[in-house]
C-alpha positions in Angstrom: 54.0 3.6 10.2 57.6 4.3 11.3 60.2 5.0 8.6 63.1 2.6 7.9 65.8 4.3 9.9 63.6 4.8 12.9 62.5 1.2 12.8 66.1 0.0 12.7 67.0 2.3 15.5 64.1 0.8 17.5 65.4 -2.7 16.9 68.9 -1.8 17.8 67.8 -0.2 21.1 65.7 -3.2 22.0 68.7 -5.6 21.3 70.9 -3.4 23.5 68.4 -3.3 26.3 68.3 -7.1 26.5 72.1 -7.4 26.2 72.5 -8.9 22.7 74.4 -5.8 21.5 76.9 -3.5 23.3 76.3 0.2 23.0 77.8 3.1 25.0 75.7 5.4 27.1 76.1 8.4 24.7 74.9 6.4 21.7 72.1 4.8 23.7 70.8 8.2 24.8 70.8 9.7 21.3 69.5 6.6 19.7 66.1 7.5 21.2 65.8 10.8 19.4 64.3 9.4 16.2 61.8 7.6 18.2 60.9 10.7 20.2 60.6 12.7 17.0 58.4 10.0 15.4 56.2 10.1 18.6 55.9 13.9 18.5 55.0 13.8 14.8 52.4 11.1 15.4 50.9 13.1 18.3 50.7 16.3 16.3 49.0 14.4 13.4 46.5 12.9 15.8 45.9 16.3 17.4 45.3 17.9 14.0 42.9 15.1 13.1 41.0 15.5 16.4 40.7 19.3 15.9 39.5 18.8 12.3 36.9 16.3 13.4 35.8 18.6 16.3 35.3 21.5 13.8 33.3 19.3 11.5 31.1 18.2 14.4 30.6 21.8 15.6 29.8 23.0 12.0 27.2 20.2 11.7 25.6 21.0 15.1 25.4 24.7 14.1 23.9 23.7 10.7 21.3 21.6 12.5 20.6 24.4 15.0 20.0 26.9 12.2 17.8 24.4 10.3 15.7 23.7 13.4 15.3 27.4 14.2 14.3 28.0 10.5 11.7 25.2 10.7 10.2 26.6 13.9 10.0 30.2 12.6 8.6 28.9 9.2 5.9 26.9 11.0 5.0 30.0 13.0 4.6 32.1 9.9 2.6 29.5 8.1 0.2 29.3 11.1 -0.1 33.1 11.2 -0.9 33.2 7.5 -3.5 30.5 7.8 -5.1 32.2 10.8 -5.1 35.6 9.1 -6.7 34.1 6.0 -9.4 32.3 8.0 -10.2 35.5 10.0 -10.4 37.6 6.8 -12.4 35.1 4.6 -14.7 33.5 7.1 -15.3 35.7 10.2 -14.6 38.9 8.3 -17.1 38.1 5.6 -19.8 37.1 8.0 -19.3 40.3 10.1 -19.5 42.5 7.0 -22.8 40.9 6.0 -24.1 41.4 9.5 -23.0 45.0 9.5 -24.9 45.8 6.3 -28.0 44.1 7.5 -27.9 46.1 10.8 -27.4 49.3 8.8 -30.5 48.5 6.7 -32.5 47.6 9.7 -31.4 50.7 11.6 -32.5 53.0 8.7 -36.0 51.5 8.9 -36.2 51.6 12.7 -34.6 54.9 13.7 -31.8 54.7 16.3 -32.8 51.5 18.0 -29.8 49.6 16.9 -27.2 52.4 16.8 -25.1 50.8 19.6 -25.2 47.4 17.9 -24.1 48.9 14.6 -21.2 50.7 16.3 -20.2 47.6 18.1 -20.2 45.6 14.9 -18.1 48.2 13.2 -15.6 48.1 16.0 -15.4 44.3 15.8 -14.7 44.5 12.0 -12.0 47.2 12.6 -10.4 45.1 15.4 -10.5 42.1 13.1 -8.7 44.0 10.3 -6.1 45.1 12.9 -5.5 41.5 14.1 -5.2 40.2 10.6 -2.7 42.9 9.8 -0.6 42.0 12.8 -0.7 38.4 11.9 0.4 39.0 8.3 0.6 42.5 6.8 -1.0 42.7 3.3 1.2 42.9 0.3 4.4 42.6 2.4 6.5 41.4 -0.6 5.3 44.3 -2.8 5.5 47.0 -0.2 8.8 46.1 1.4 10.0 46.1 5.0 10.2 49.9 5.5 6.7 50.6 4.3 5.2 47.8 6.4 7.0 49.0 9.5 5.8 52.6 8.8 2.2 51.4 8.5 2.5 49.4 11.7 3.8 52.5 13.6 0.9 54.6 12.2 -1.5 52.0 13.4 0.2 51.9 16.8 -0.2 55.7 17.1 -3.9 55.3 16.5 -4.3 52.7 19.2 -1.8 53.7 21.9 -1.2 56.6 24.2 2.5 56.3 23.4 3.6 58.6 20.5 5.8 56.6 18.1 8.3 58.4 15.8 9.7 56.6 12.8 13.2 57.5 11.6 14.5 55.9 8.3 17.9 56.6 6.7 19.8 55.1 3.8 18.8 53.4 0.6 16.4 50.5 1.4 18.1 47.2 0.5 15.6 44.4 -0.1 16.4 41.2 1.7 14.9 37.7 1.3 11.2 37.8 2.3 11.7 35.3 5.1 14.4 37.6 6.5 12.3 40.8 6.2 9.4 39.1 8.0 11.6 38.0 10.9 12.9 41.6 11.2 9.4 42.9 11.1 8.3 40.4 13.8 11.1 41.7 16.1 10.2 45.3 15.6 6.5 44.6 16.1 7.3 42.7 19.4 9.4 45.6 20.6 6.6 48.1 19.7 4.0 46.0 21.5 6.2 45.8 24.6 6.6 49.6 24.6 2.9 50.4 24.7 2.0 47.5 26.9 4.6 47.6 29.6 7.0 50.5 29.4 4.7 53.3 30.7 6.4 55.5 28.1 5.1 58.8 26.6 7.3 58.6 23.5 9.2 56.0 21.5 11.6 56.3 18.5 11.9 53.5 16.0 14.9 53.7 13.7 15.9 51.8 10.6 19.3 52.7 9.1 20.6 50.9 6.0 24.4 50.9 6.2 26.7 49.4 3.5 27.2 46.1 5.4 24.3 45.8 7.8 20.9 47.1 8.7 20.6 48.9 12.0 17.3 48.7 13.9 16.6 50.3 17.2 13.5 51.0 19.4 14.0 53.5 22.2 11.5 54.8 24.8 11.4 57.1 27.8 9.5 54.6 30.0 10.3 53.1 33.4 12.9 50.6 32.1 13.2 46.8 32.4 15.2 44.2 34.2 16.1 41.8 31.4 17.2 39.2 33.9 13.6 38.8 35.0 11.9 36.7 32.4 8.4 37.6 33.5 9.0 41.2 32.4 8.8 40.1 28.8 7.7 36.5 29.0 7.6 34.6 25.7 8.2 37.9 23.7 11.9 38.0 24.7 12.3 34.4 23.9 10.9 35.0 20.4 13.2 38.0 19.9 16.2 36.0 20.9 15.2 33.1 18.6 14.8 35.3 15.6 18.0 37.3 16.4 20.0 34.1 16.4 18.4 33.0 13.1 19.3 36.3 11.5 22.9 36.1 12.9 22.3 39.6 14.3 23.9 41.4 17.2 21.4 42.3 19.9 22.1 45.1 22.4 19.9 46.1 25.3 20.2 49.1 27.6 17.7 50.0 30.2 17.4 52.3 33.2 14.7 54.3 35.0 15.0 56.9 32.2 14.0 54.4 29.5 15.1 51.5 27.3 17.1 51.2 24.1 17.1 47.9 22.2 19.1 47.7 19.0 20.1 45.1 16.4 22.8 45.0 13.7 21.7 42.6 11.0 24.5 41.7 8.5 23.7 41.5 4.8 26.4 38.9 4.1 24.4 36.1 5.8 21.8 36.4 3.0 24.0 36.9 -0.1 23.1 33.4 -1.5 19.4 33.9 -1.0 16.9 35.5 -3.4 15.9 39.0 -2.3 12.2 39.9 -1.9 10.5 42.2 -4.4 
């Protein structure tokens, strides 16, 4: 609402405009200044209020986006855990019994079932590998570094690519949910190397700095065109989704000499969460 002097000035100017009062041109011109100042003040107040409301809306949208991403990733992890448990308890148990029975039968009947026994043992081994990929055992107790190291050792046993693991700094435990998302990104990058890169060697790095965790996967393969979605398919989408959730910085470099993908994951995004371990 206009102040008293401004309101009186407004009345006086209106009366002059309709000829009920006599004012000279100089006074008539400067009599509008309080009105102009009042209008500017009101405009600035409205602009501030608009910006404040816009920031609140943007913050709410960002909060909703993070919550939605968290729900998606949590649902994925719950489904992975359920599937890993079902594979281990149901199918794994049945195959173990079958393997023992085949061993007993093979001992009584020479080498007749040798191929069947070997095939069953391979199925059991593959099942353990799949279960480990879905949900590494004792993740919370072992920690991120140990689980990544075990995954790389497993990759070296299964792939023609030779993986080297480099780890520096003092391991800083993060919330379990955060560590699992970091692990999923690294696992996706490792899988991409031995499935698509045609590389001979790959280096996986984890460096714990004071303010952030640096993770990189580098290979000497043929390189990728990241603008072409079919090069990675759903894998790249999952990495981007998890990177956004972690509030991490993702950097990609690729040429015919190889590919380097790195992440900088800040600790301060998780200060209010309980660390794993």
